[in-house]
Every structure is written in structure tokens, then in C-alpha cells.
SEKOL-294975 format. One record per residue (C-alpha): x, y, z. Coordinates in steps of 0.25 Angstrom, whole numbers, padded with zeros to 4 digits, always signed. Each point is the difference from the previous one (the first is absolute). Example, Ala and Ser with C-alpha at 12.3 -4.5 7.8 and 13.67 -1.06 7.14 Angstrom:
BEGIN
+0049-0018+0031;+0006+0014-0002;
% end
This chain:
BEGIN
+0000-0001+0000;+0012+0010+0003;+0007-0003-0012;-0013+0004-0007;-0004+0012+0007;+0015+0005-0004;-0003-0003-0014;-0012+0008-0003;+0007+0012+0006;+0014-0002-0008;+0002+0010-0011;+0005-0003-0014;+0015-0004+0001;+0008+0010-0006;+0003-0002-0014;-0012-0009-0001;-0008+0001-0015;-0013+0008+0003;-0006-0012-0009;+0001-0010+0009;-0009+0006+0011;-0012-0008+0001;-0012+0006-0006;-0014-0005+0002;-0009-0008-0010;-0012-0001+0009;-0003+0009+0012;-0010-0002+0010;-0013+0007-0002;-0012+0005+0009;-0010-0010+0005;-0011-0003+0008;-0004-0011+0011;-0015-0006-0004;-0005-0005+0013;+0010-0010+0006;+0008-0004-0013;+0015+0003-0001;+0005+0008-0011;+0014-0004-0008;+0010+0011-0002;+0011-0003-0010;+0014+0007-0007;+0009-0004-0010;+0014+0006-0004;+0013-0002-0007;+0011-0001+0003;-0003-0005+0013;+0007-0008+0010;-0009+0002+0011;-0015+0005+0002;-0008+0002+0012;-0012+0008+0006;+0000+0011+0010;-0015+0003+0005;-0003+0012+0009;+0016+0002+0002;+0003-0015+0006;+0006-0011-0010;-0011-0012-0003;+0007-0013+0005;+0006-0009-0011;-0007-0010+0001;-0013+0007-0004;+0007+0003-0012;-0003-0008-0014;+0011+0001-0008;+0002-0004-0016;+0012+0001-0007;+0002+0002-0015;+0009+0006-0010;-0003+0011-0011;+0002-0006-0014;+0003+0016-0006;+0011+0002+0010;+0003-0014+0008;-0001+0007+0012;-0006-0006+0012;-0015+0004+0003;-0005-0003+0014;-0015+0000+0004;-0006+0002+0015;-0014-0003+0005;-0005+0002+0013;-0013+0000+0006;-0007+0009+0009;-0013-0003+0010;-0009+0007+0006;+0006-0002+0014;+0012+0007-0004;-0006+0012-0005;-0010+0002+0012;+0013-0002+0009;+0003+0016-0003;-0014+0004-0004;-0001+0015+0006;+0014+0002+0000;+0003+0001-0016;-0003-0006-0013;+0006-0014-0002;+0011+0001-0011;+0011-0009-0005;+0011+0002-0010;+0011-0008-0008;+0014+0001+0002;+0009-0006-0010;+0015-0002-0001;+0012-0004-0008;+0016+0002+0001;-0002+0014-0005;-0010+0005+0011;-0015-0001+0004;-0013+0006-0006;-0013+0003+0007;-0015-0003-0008;-0012+0010+0003;-0008-0003+0012;-0013-0008-0002;-0011+0003+0012;-0008-0012+0005;-0014+0005+0005;-0012-0008+0005;-0012+0003-0010;-0014+0004+0007;-0013+0004-0004;-0009+0005+0011;-0015-0001-0001;-0006+0013+0002;+0001+0011-0011;+0003+0014+0005;-0011+0007-0008;-0011-0008-0006;-0010+0006-0012;-0013+0004+0005;-0014-0001-0008;-0005+0012-0006;-0012+0007-0008;+0005+0009-0011;-0007+0007-0012;+0002-0003-0014;+0014+0006-0006;+0004+0002+0014;+0014-0003+0003;+0003-0012+0010;+0013-0002+0009;-0001-0013+0007;+0012+0000+0009;+0008-0013+0005;+0013-0001+0010;+0004-0015+0000;+0005-0008+0013;+0014+0002+0004;+0008-0010-0007;+0015-0004-0003;+0001+0000-0012;-0010+0011-0003;-0014-0004-0005;-0003+0003-0014;-0015+0003-0001;-0009-0003-0012;-0016+0005+0000;-0012-0010-0002;-0013+0005-0005;-0011-0010+0001;+0012-0010+0003;+0006+0003-0014;+0013+0006-0002;+0001+0014-0002;+0008+0004-0011;+0004+0016-0002;+0007-0003-0013;-0013-0006-0007;-0009+0012+0007;+0005+0014-0002;-0010+0004+0010;+0008-0007+0011;+0014+0001+0006;+0005-0003+0015;+0009+0010+0006;+0015-0003+0007;-0008-0002+0013;-0009-0010-0005;-0013+0007-0002;-0007-0004-0009;-0007+0013-0010;-0013+0000-0008;+0002+0013-0008;-0014+0001-0004;-0011-0009+0006;-0008-0008-0010;-0012-0009+0003;+0009-0013-0004;+0008+0005+0012;-0009-0004+0010;+0005-0012+0005;+0007-0005+0014;+0015+0003+0001;+0011-0008+0007;+0014+0003+0003;+0011-0011-0001;+0013+0000+0006;+0011-0010-0002;+0014-0005+0001;+0008-0013+0001;-0006-0003+0014;-0016+0002-0002;-0011+0005-0008;-0009+0011+0009;-0015+0005-0004;-0006+0014+0004;-0014+0000+0003;-0009+0002-0012;-0004+0013-0002;-0015+0003-0008;+0001+0011-0009;-0013+0005-0005;+0000+0011-0014;-0014+0006+0001;-0007+0008-0011;-0007+0013+0006;-0014+0001-0006;-0002+0013-0012;-0013+0006-0006;-0003-0005-0013;-0004+0014-0009;-0016+0004+0002;-0010-0005-0008;-0007+0009-0008;-0011+0006+0007;-0014-0007-0001;-0014+0006-0007;-0007+0008+0010;-0009-0009+0010;-0013+0007-0005;-0005+0003-0013;-0007+0012+0004;+0004+0009+0011;+0012-0001+0010;+0006-0012+0002;+0015-0005+0001;+0010-0007-0007;+0013-0007+0005;+0013-0006-0006;+0010-0010+0007;+0012-0005+0000;+0008-0014+0006;+0011-0002+0008;+0007-0007-0011;+0013+0009-0004;+0005-0008+0006;-0008-0011+0007;+0004-0001+0016;+0008-0012+0001;+0008-0008+0011;-0008+0009+0012;+0002+0014-0009;-0008+0010+0005;-0014+0003-0006;-0002+0013-0008;-0005+0011+0010;-0011+0009-0006;-0013-0002-0006;-0003-0008-0011;-0012+0005-0005;-0003+0016-0003;-0013+0006-0001;-0003+0014-0004;-0015+0006-0002;-0005+0001-0014;-0012+0006-0006;-0008-0006-0012;-0009+0011-0007;-0014-0007-0001;-0008+0000-0014;-0011+0010-0001;-0011-0003-0009;-0004+0011-0009;-0015+0005+0002;-0010+0010-0007;-0002+0013+0005;-0014+0006-0001;-0006+0003-0014;+0000+0013-0005;-0011+0009-0003;-0005-0002-0014;+0003+0009-0010;-0008+0010-0009;-0007-0007-0011;+0009+0000-0012;-0004+0003-0014;-0001-0015-0003;-0011-0001+0011;+0010-0007+0009;+0005+0004+0012;+0011-0007+0010;+0005-0002+0012;+0015-0006+0006;+0006-0006+0013;+0016-0001+0004;+0005-0013+0006;+0005+0009+0012;-0007-0006+0013;+0010-0004+0003;+0009+0000-0013;+0007-0015-0002;+0014+0000+0006;+0010-0010+0005;-0004-0010-0011;-0015+0002+0003;-0012-0003-0010;-0005+0011-0009;-0014+0003+0000;-0008-0009-0009;-0011+0006-0009;-0002+0013-0010;+0005+0015+0005;-0008+0006-0008;-0016-0001-0003;-0008+0006-0010;-0015-0001-0004;-0010+0008-0009;-0007+0013+0005;-0012+0007-0005;+0001+0015+0002;-0001+0013-0010;+0015+0000-0001;-0001-0012-0008;-0006+0009-0013;+0013+0011+0001;+0009-0002-0012;+0014-0004-0002;+0010+0010+0001;+0005+0004-0014;+0013+0001-0006;+0001+0014+0003;-0001-0002+0014;+0011-0011+0001;+0010+0010-0007;-0003+0011+0010;+0002-0010+0011;+0013-0005-0007;+0006+0014-0001;-0004+0005+0013;+0007-0012+0006;+0013+0003-0009;+0002+0014+0005;-0002-0005+0015;+0012-0011-0003;+0009+0013-0006;-0004+0008+0012;+0005-0010+0010;+0012-0005-0007;+0005+0016+0000;-0004+0003+0014;+0009-0013+0005;+0011+0006-0009;+0001+0013+0007;-0001-0007+0014;+0012-0008-0005;+0007+0013-0004;-0002+0007+0014;+0004-0011+0008;+0013-0001-0007;+0003+0014+0003;-0004+0001+0014;+0007-0014+0003;+0015+0006-0003;+0007-0009+0006;-0009-0011+0002;+0002-0008-0013;+0015-0001+0002;-0001-0004+0014;-0011-0012-0004;+0010-0004-0010;+0014+0000+0006;-0005+0004+0015;+0014+0008+0000;+0000+0015+0000;+0012+0004-0009;+0002+0015+0005;+0015-0001+0003;+0006+0005+0013;+0013+0008-0002;+0011-0008+0009;-0001+0002+0015;+0009+0013+0003;+0007-0002+0015;+0008+0012+0005;-0002+0011+0010;-0013+0007-0001;-0001+0015-0002;-0008+0009+0009;-0010+0002-0009;-0002-0015-0001;+0002-0008+0012;-0002-0014-0005;+0010-0010+0000;-0004-0007-0014;-0005+0008-0010;-0009-0005-0011;-0004+0006-0013;-0009-0006-0011;+0006+0000-0015;-0011+0007-0006;+0007+0001-0012;-0001-0016-0004;-0013-0003+0000;-0014+0008+0000;-0006-0010+0011;-0006+0007+0013;+0006-0004+0013;-0011-0004+0009;+0003+0003+0015;+0013+0006+0003;+0013-0003+0010;-0001+0013+0010;+0013-0001+0009;-0002+0004+0013;+0011+0003+0010;+0002+0006+0013;+0015-0004+0004;+0014+0006-0005;+0002+0001-0014;+0013-0009+0000;+0003-0015+0004;+0012+0001+0009;+0005-0011+0006;+0015+0003+0006;-0001-0006+0014;-0016-0006-0001;-0006-0013-0001;+0003-0008-0011;-0015-0002-0004;-0004+0015+0005;-0014+0004-0008;+0001+0011-0011;-0006+0011+0010;-0015+0001-0001;-0002+0001-0014;-0011-0009-0006;-0006-0001-0013;-0014-0005+0000;-0010+0000-0011;-0011+0010+0001;-0012+0003-0008;-0008+0012-0002;-0013-0008+0001;+0001-0013+0005;-0014-0006+0000;+0000+0006-0015;+0014-0004-0004;-0003-0015+0007;-0014+0000-0008;+0007+0002-0012;+0012-0010+0002;-0012-0011+0005;-0006+0005-0013;+0011-0003-0009;+0003-0012+0006;-0014-0006-0003;+0000+0002-0013;+0011-0012-0002;-0004-0014-0002;+0009-0005+0010;-0004+0009+0012;-0015-0002-0001;+0000-0006+0014;+0008+0011+0007;-0010+0011+0002;-0002-0001+0016;+0002+0014+0003;+0012+0007+0005;+0000-0006+0015;+0007-0012-0006;+0007+0006-0010;+0014+0009+0000;+0006+0006-0013;+0010+0009-0005;+0008+0006-0011;+0015-0005+0002;+0014+0002-0007;+0013-0005+0001;+0001+0006+0014;-0011-0012+0004;-0008+0000+0013;-0009-0007+0007;-0017-0003-0001;-0006-0005+0012;-0013-0003+0005;-0002+0003+0015;-0004-0009+0010;+0000-0012-0009;+0017-0004+0000;-0002+0002-0015;+0012+0008-0008;+0008+0001-0013;+0014+0005+0001;+0005+0005-0014;+0015+0002+0003;+0009+0011-0006;+0003-0003-0015;-0011-0011-0001;-0006+0009-0009;+0009+0005-0013;+0004+0013-0001;-0009+0010-0008;-0013-0008+0003;-0010+0003+0009;-0011-0012+0005;-0014+0002+0007;+0001-0012+0008;-0012-0006+0008;-0001-0009+0011;-0013-0006+0005;-0006-0010+0009;-0010-0010-0005;-0012-0006+0006;+0000-0015-0001;-0016+0000-0006;+0006+0009-0010;+0010-0008-0006;-0001-0016-0003;+0012-0006+0005;-0001-0014-0003;+0006-0010+0012;+0001-0016-0002;+0000-0011+0010;+0007+0005+0014;+0004+0013-0007;-0003+0013+0009;+0001+0016-0001;+0011+0004+0009;+0001+0014-0004;-0009+0012-0006;-0002+0000-0014;+0007+0012-0003;+0003+0008-0015;+0010+0010-0003;+0004+0005-0013;-0003+0004-0013;+0004-0013-0003;+0008+0005-0012;+0011+0008+0007;+0013-0002-0003;+0009-0001+0013;+0014-0001+0001;+0001-0004+0014;-0010-0009+0008;-0011+0007+0008;-0003-0007+0012;-0014-0002+0003;-0004-0002+0016;-0012-0006+0006;-0005-0009+0010;-0001-0015+0001;-0007-0008+0011;+0008-0014-0002;+0010-0008+0011;+0010-0003-0010;+0008-0013+0000;+0007-0007-0011;-0007-0013+0005;-0014+0005+0001;-0002+0010-0011;+0003+0002-0015;-0002+0015-0002;+0000+0005-0013;-0001+0015-0006;-0011+0001-0011;-0001+0011-0010;-0012+0002-0008;+0002+0002-0016;-0006+0011-0009;-0009-0013-0005;-0004-0001+0014;+0006-0014+0003;+0006-0002+0014;+0015-0005-0003;+0011-0004+0012;+0011+0009-0002;+0009-0006+0011;-0001-0010+0011;+0007+0004+0012;+0012-0008+0007;+0002-0005-0015;+0011+0005-0011;-0007+0011-0006;-0003-0003-0015;-0001+0015-0006;+0010+0011+0007;-0014+0010-0003;-0005-0004+0014;+0005-0002+0014;-0008-0002+0014;+0007+0000+0014;-0011-0005+0010;+0002+0005+0013;-0009-0003+0012;-0013+0009-0002;+0004+0006-0014;+0005-0002-0012;+0011+0009-0010;-0003-0004-0015;+0010+0006-0011;-0005+0000-0012;+0004+0007-0013;-0014-0001-0007;-0010+0006+0008;-0015-0007-0001;-0009-0006+0011;+0005-0010+0011;-0003-0010+0009;+0006-0009+0010;-0007-0014+0001;+0005-0013+0006;-0004-0014+0001;+0002-0007+0014;+0010-0012-0001;-0006-0007+0013;-0011+0002+0011;+0010+0008+0008;-0001+0010-0010;-0006+0013+0007;-0007+0013-0005;-0001+0013+0010;-0012+0005+0003;-0004+0013+0007;-0013-0002+0010;-0006+0014+0002;-0013+0003+0007;-0010+0011-0002;-0012+0004+0006;-0009+0012+0000;+0004+0013+0005;-0014+0004+0005;-0012-0010+0003;-0013+0006+0002;-0007-0014-0001;+0000-0012+0009;+0007-0008-0012;+0017+0001-0001;+0008-0006-0010;+0014-0004+0001;+0007-0003-0014;+0013-0009+0000;+0009+0003-0012;+0008-0012-0005;+0010+0008-0009;+0013-0003-0008;+0012+0006+0010;+0002+0011-0010;-0002+0015+0001;-0007+0004-0012;-0011-0011+0005;-0002+0007+0014;+0000+0013-0006;-0013-0004-0008;-0006-0005+0012;+0002+0011+0007;-0004+0009-0010;-0014-0008-0002;-0003-0002+0014;+0002+0015+0001;-0011+0002-0010;-0009-0010+0007;+0003+0009+0014;+0008-0013+0006;+0012+0002+0010;+0012-0008+0001;+0000-0010+0014;+0013-0001+0005;+0012-0003-0007;+0001-0009-0012;+0004-0014+0003;+0008-0010-0009;-0003-0015-0003;+0007-0010-0008;-0010-0008-0010;+0006-0012-0003;-0002-0007-0015;-0008-0012+0010;-0014+0001-0008;-0005+0003+0012;-0010+0011+0001;+0001+0012+0010;-0009+0001+0011;-0004+0012+0010;-0008+0000+0011;-0005+0009+0011;+0002-0004+0016;-0001+0008+0014;-0011+0008-0001;-0008+0006+0011;-0012-0008-0002;-0008+0010+0009;+0003+0011-0009;+0002-0006-0014;-0003-0012-0009;+0004-0005-0013;-0012+0000-0012;+0010-0012-0007;-0007-0013+0000;+0013-0008-0003;+0012-0002+0010;+0010+0006-0008;+0000+0007-0015;+0011-0007-0012;+0007+0007-0011;+0003-0010-0012;+0015-0003-0001;+0000+0001-0015;-0006+0014+0002;+0011+0004+0009;+0013-0008-0006;-0003+0006-0015;+0002+0015+0004;-0009+0006-0009;-0011+0003+0010;+0006+0011+0006;-0012+0004+0011;-0004-0013+0007;-0007+0002+0013;-0011-0006+0009;-0010+0008+0007;-0004-0002+0015;-0013+0004+0003;-0002+0003+0015;-0011+0008+0007;-0002+0007+0012;-0009-0003+0011;-0002+0015+0005;+0003+0012-0008;+0007+0005+0012;+0010-0012-0002;+0013+0009-0007;+0013-0010+0004;+0002-0013-0007;+0011-0010+0005;+0001-0011-0009;+0011-0011-0008;+0001-0003-0013;+0007-0013-0006;+0004-0003-0012;+0007-0013-0004;+0003-0009-0011;-0001-0016+0003;+0011-0009-0002;+0000-0014-0003;+0005-0003+0013;-0008+0008+0009;+0007+0011+0002;-0005+0015-0001;+0006+0013-0001;-0007+0011+0008;+0000+0014+0000;-0007+0009+0012;-0007+0014-0001;-0004+0005+0013;-0011+0012-0002;-0003+0008+0010;-0003+0015+0005;+0013+0007-0002;+0005-0007-0013;-0014-0002-0008;+0003+0013-0009;+0015+0001-0004;+0006+0010-0008;+0000-0003-0015;+0012-0008-0004;+0006+0006-0011;+0015-0002-0004;+0006+0014+0002;+0015-0005-0004;-0002+0003-0014;+0003+0013-0007;-0014+0006-0005;+0005+0006-0012;-0003-0010-0011;+0011+0004-0009;+0014+0005+0002;+0009+0004-0011;+0016+0003-0001;+0008-0001+0013;-0010+0003+0008;-0004-0015-0003;+0012-0005+0006;+0007+0001+0015;+0014-0002-0007;+0005+0012-0006;+0002+0000-0014;+0015+0003+0000;+0002-0008+0012;-0006-0011-0008;+0008+0001-0013;+0012+0000+0009;-0003-0012+0006;-0003-0007-0012;+0013+0004-0008;+0008-0005+0013;-0008-0013+0002;-0001-0005-0013;+0014-0003-0004;+0005-0012+0006;+0008+0005+0012;+0013-0007+0007;-0003-0010+0012;-0014-0001-0007;-0005+0015+0006;-0010+0003-0011;-0015-0002-0001;-0001-0015+0004;+0007+0005+0013;-0012+0010+0000;-0011-0011-0003;+0005-0007+0013;+0000+0011+0009;-0014+0002-0004;-0005-0014+0001;-0002+0000-0016;+0011-0011-0003;-0010-0011-0005;-0003+0009-0011;+0014+0002-0005;-0001-0007-0014;-0012+0009-0003;+0008+0013+0003;+0011-0007-0008;-0009+0000-0012;-0002+0014+0000;+0010+0011-0006;+0000+0008+0014;-0003-0010+0011;+0004+0011+0011;-0012+0008-0007;-0010-0013+0001;+0007+0000+0014;-0004+0015+0003;-0014-0001-0007;-0005-0011+0009;+0003+0007+0013;-0006+0012-0005;-0012-0010-0004;+0000-0007+0015;+0003+0013+0009;-0008+0011-0005;-0004+0009+0006;+0005-0004+0015;+0013-0007-0004;+0013+0002+0008;+0009+0007-0010;+0011-0001+0011;+0000-0014+0002;+0002-0001-0017;+0011+0010+0001;+0007-0008+0011;+0000-0012-0010;+0005+0008-0010;+0011+0004+0008;+0004-0013+0005;+0001-0003-0015;+0009+0012-0002;+0011-0004+0011;+0002-0014-0005;+0004+0006-0012;+0006+0013+0006;-0008+0008-0008;-0007+0012+0006;-0015+0003-0005;+0001+0014-0001;-0006+0011-0007;+0006+0015-0001;-0007+0013-0001;+0006+0002-0014;-0005-0014-0005;-0014+0004+0004;
% end
């Protein structure tokens, strides 16, 4: 043993050839002991005189070696191969201290050589998985991740997946892959992926299976498209028609949710009843004619046949012989006939001459009317506006002079400047958006009533405006040039902003803005569609705008993308209504754009016309805002006392109409209006009265509650829906009433929405609720129509339109004003900054906070290192 040990550490002899050092042809490799079976390690070297194994630093006993000698045929050098066996007990002796390893040492006369180390490990695979897959229910096309952490083992276990006991091969299915952490991933769940999944771990010792995880891929149901509306249930009179849909697009599978909502919709319909014609009474007999006959007639007009009714049967003329002295009169001669013909010809000529004279007179008196009717544009040009320091004799900041040399047309109305402040715009150290003094340019008329009547008369001659005459209460009109302006219908929330340079220079337009009653304009609605805003006209429709005007009007929708599909409709010249914009979708044209806010919408349009906002509910959660208003008589001379409860669309224009109507009826408002959210649940609105003192009052209603049909409210086409509660005082001395009005819409699950009105002596006769937050002037022209001074506006536009450093341009201004959701629309216009300022003007006139806008602009300027300042010289 000592000789062997000394040989293993001997260095090569000096001068020995390195080629005679032993080298290994076979080295021991790592092995695993499975259960109690011993493992064999082998090594082979040439030229070698001795080979011994050394395990964990100790020499293996010579008797444990199995040695075999041979000769290498190619070199003739001796070859020695040695084998040993390692048992489980040998390895377990040092278990926990370090790994068990063995190494061969071969030597020859020239020196020694060591082989690589071979590690001997006891193989095992524990039973319990560190993490097993769990059962799941997933929607179709949803991603699935099934985790699996195999049991601890040596060597580490390999993992494979079984689907319903069949091997999952990611190479054959692109939808499946296994992560390095052994998780199974299904990119998009398919119906075929519904199965039991098992994770299998295996090594040379054992094979372990995880618990199976059941994966269920379900499909939620979807509604098919609605069928066509059925025919009316009655052939005559009021009835119902319905349409249906099925939950088959797709059909719910594997426990998927059934479709929400109604599968049947009903709507009221009215079929005109046929009326058969009937004869009127016979007329009196005519005088006896020359042929000794007289006659009488009757008409099929009592009633006349209509709606497919049958005509009258029988003759409409009855003749018979008569005996009278008139029978002896001779027939008129040829001379009499010629006389009659000549008289008729003279009369026809006189009528024709009279008509020609009237036409010539009307043409001369009309003046501009024919040209306005054809083009809707007054072409009398304005000289470009002169912005310079004013003189003492002319204190106005902006001077506008008509160029009468270019046309012989007359100018309707006048632009009268009025200014009480200083004559210059001075901003040396002042606020960024300080107003231009007190200067205002307002449209004035020498005789407002006469000019208004003349304007209405001209419009009424146009075929497109036959439905416009409503009086001046619901109309605003004015004459505008390139400075722009604003039209407003007071107390309705409806206005039209014409921005500067929207009208070409040198042009003057007469523009109107009017509010329609629903009964005046036929707006067809189908299915679940409902009117959400007033119907508003602005025009004339033929005017040419170079920049979008902004039409502002209220609405009553609780907007949400999942509950509503909202469209802007415009009436064509032929009278048909067309969808020009779907809110929330990409606009198909750059002519229109709409910003929808909580209670108002702002329509950008380059073509004037008639507009309305129409919505279609997508679910039963869709709701409209109703305004509930109570009115009662101002005086109660009799024992009867009526309380009227109005259910109105929550827009200012409808409330204004009802207040005017009640004022004519002698009613006064009780308390403040309340808001109710009316859902598309096909349930009617119920109203009832409670808690009246029975010793003083009694109700004359026979039913416990009154109802307003769902479709009457939902369509939005009947603006003044109301119920009347008729009460009776038991004594004329009773002058106080305290009661409670309940208004609710019955829901499918039995819940209700309740609004309480308390009527008492101190609140019974409240003041008229007339909105006073709008300017009473219906037309403003030029700088007086805008909060932002003209020169400051131009300075902001020229500074923010070009792209700024660090993004400090119009985009940043839009973000600071919370308008960044409309960046794509602003970017499509030649001046995005002008669009932002125009929208700010439309939203904040006349009570907008100009300092907040100035602060936003100043912050953008600081980002770019630019100061927005207007010197006195620039003004």
C-alpha cells in the first residue's frame, strides 16, 4: 500500500518522454443508485502499469478492483481496464456530509494521471407534487395556465401532460406550449379543450401522477338580431306589434350565461279604421230647364270614404220631368252665345294683366328677397377689419365700414359699436387674457318687431322653412360677417357659435337659430330609439362656412357605451332624416363632430341645417333623465283643487315651454323640480297621492294610482306628459294642503324608485323657476360674442399651433382643459388651437372663468419657455 501511495504522487522522471504518460481511453461517469442495486464504475488507460480507484479521498481496496490487461494493436502499448462496484451502503455512510465521488489514478514509469471525478447519487422521486393543477371554468378564447411543480427527486423529474389520458404534444398543436417551469399554457381556450388534465412527473426511479384538473370551456349566450316588427295586432284602432330575438348568437354552452334582457319587444301601433262613405242629403230641385227637366244632386261626403272604406252606391244626380211655364222659353240664339264668349275672354285678359302687375310690384318691393331665397347669402362685402388706436371722435376699437361700391344690395340691420372703456388695448403688466375694455358690438334694429316680422316673412317663402314660423320667442337671428358671433335662444340652453373667420371675408350672412316643437317636425323613430335632445334648426343651409360652427343644446341621456348607441341626425333638403355621426365611433366625415357632456352636447358642423340627438338602448340598464314638476292653481275659488304632475325630458327648453303653458293656465310651481332616471324596462310610470288629511281633503280619483304608458315617455316625442290629481276640500275655509306624491317605475325584481314632494303652506306657491344664467340678448356680433379678446386669441393660436419643444403646444393645452379625448378631431383642422378656444367659448359663455384659461395657457408657455405677451404697439 505504501508503494502504491508513493507511486501515485511520484512526479515524472527527469528526461522521460511525455508521450509515455498514461492517458485515459475511458473515464468513470456519474451514475445513480436505483433502490438497492449496486452500480459499476470503469476506467481504461494506456500505457499504464497500474490503475486504482480513489473514492472520497480514500483508496479502494485492491481486492475490490476487477482488472483486465490488453495491448493496443495500433501502438503496441499495454492497456489496462479496471472496474469497481459501489453499493448503496457505501454511499449512505457519508450521506449528508458531501457527495460521494470516485476517481481513477493510472501510472506508468513516466508518472501518474488522474481521471475526472464520477459522482454516485442515490436516485429517488418523492410522492407529493409541490404544486398541482386545479380545475377551472373559462370563457371561450380566454387564455389558460395550468401550473405544475413536480415532486422533488434525483435526477430531476421530467414532466409531461395528459389530456383525457392522451399525451399532449405541443409540436402538434400550436395553441399549446409548456413553460420551463412545467406549466401548461393554452393560448386561446376552445370547446375541444374541455377535458381532464393530468401532470405526470417521472425519472429513472418512478412515475408520479398529479390529481386531474377538469377544465370546462363555456360560451356565454348572445342575442341574435331582432326580427322584423310584426303586423299590428288589430286591424282597426290601437293595438300592439312586437318583435323577438333568440339567444343563439352564440347559444350558451357548458354552463355559459344566458342572454340578459328581453327577448320580446312591444310597441304601440295604430291602424286607421276604414270608413265607408255615405250620401249627404239631396239638394233642392233646380228650376225647370228648357227641356222641361229639373235635377237635384248629392255628395258622398257624410262621411267621405277614407282609409280604404267603400264608396257610396247609387246615383249622385237625379233628374225628372217638370211642368212649368219655363218650358215654353226659347233656347238662346247664336248671338247670345257669342256675347257670352266675348265677355269671358275680356275677363280672362283682365285677370292676367292684374297678375303680371302684382308680380312686378312684389319683385320691386322684395329687394334682396329673391337673392336670399336662392343663395341664402348676402354678398354685400365688408372691408377687412381695421384694428388700430381709435380716434377721439370714434371711440370704437373695431371699425367696420360697408363697401357699398361693390354691390347695389341693401344691408339689413346694422353693426352698432358701443364702448365705454379706454380706446387702446394695453397689456404691459396686466393679465394674459384681460378683456378688451368694455367694448361690445351688438346687433341693433331700428324696429325689432318690424324687422323680426320681415325676417320671418322672408324665411316663410322658402320651401325648406315652412315649419319654422313659431314666433320670435323660440328663434334668434342676426347678420354676421367674418368677425363671427353668437345666437342664443334664452332659457333653453340652445346656442350657435360662429367663430371668427368662419364666414369668408367680404360676405355677410343672415343666420337664424330656432327651436322646434315635436309636433311640428316629424322625426321617425324605430324600435328602441328615443329622442334625447330638442330638434334645432340653424341656417340658411346653403351658407359656406370655412370653419365649423358650434351648436349647443341639452340632452337627457345618462350616457354609457355599454348601454347606449347615440347618433346625431340631420334632416336633408328632401325631408328625410339621416345619421351623420355615431358618437364614440370613428367619424365617417370631417363635416360633423360632437362632444357629449353630462347635460349638454356641442355639435361642430360646417353645414347648417336641422339636427337632433337620437339614442338606441342596448340593454335594460339604459336610462333617461326625467324632470318631475308639480303645478297647482294660484287661486282656489271652488272646492275642487287640481295638482298637475309633469314628467318631462330633462332639458331646459321643455321646462321653459311648460312654465309658459302653466302661466297661461294660472298655475304656479310647487317646490323644486326633481330628477328621475327612467329605465328601458318596458314598465309604465305610476303616480299616486298619499298622506292627505282625510278630515280636510279627499281625492276624487277612483283608482289608487295613475299610469303613463312606457312608450309615451320613452319615445320623447310627447313633451308635456302629465297626470292630474283632482282633490276636493270639505270646507271653503281650508286653505292648507300637505300631502305626498309618489312617482315610481315598477321594475322586474319588484324594486321601485320613489320621489317625494311635500306640499305645505310655506312652500305651496313658489317663485317661477326661470333659468337666469343665460344672456337675454339673442344675438351678439363680433368681439362682444366672445370672452377671449380677439388679439389675444390670435396670439395664442399663432404660438400653440406649431409643434412646440417638449410637446408644449395645443396638445398640452387640450390636456389641461380635459379635452385630450378629442385630439384626433382637433388635429384634422387647419388650426387645432382655434378649435379648442372655440369649444371653450361655447361651453363657458357668458360666465366662464377667463383666469383659469389664462393659467392653463401660461403653464403651456412656461413649458416652452415662451411668454404670451401682447405689447401696446401690437395692439
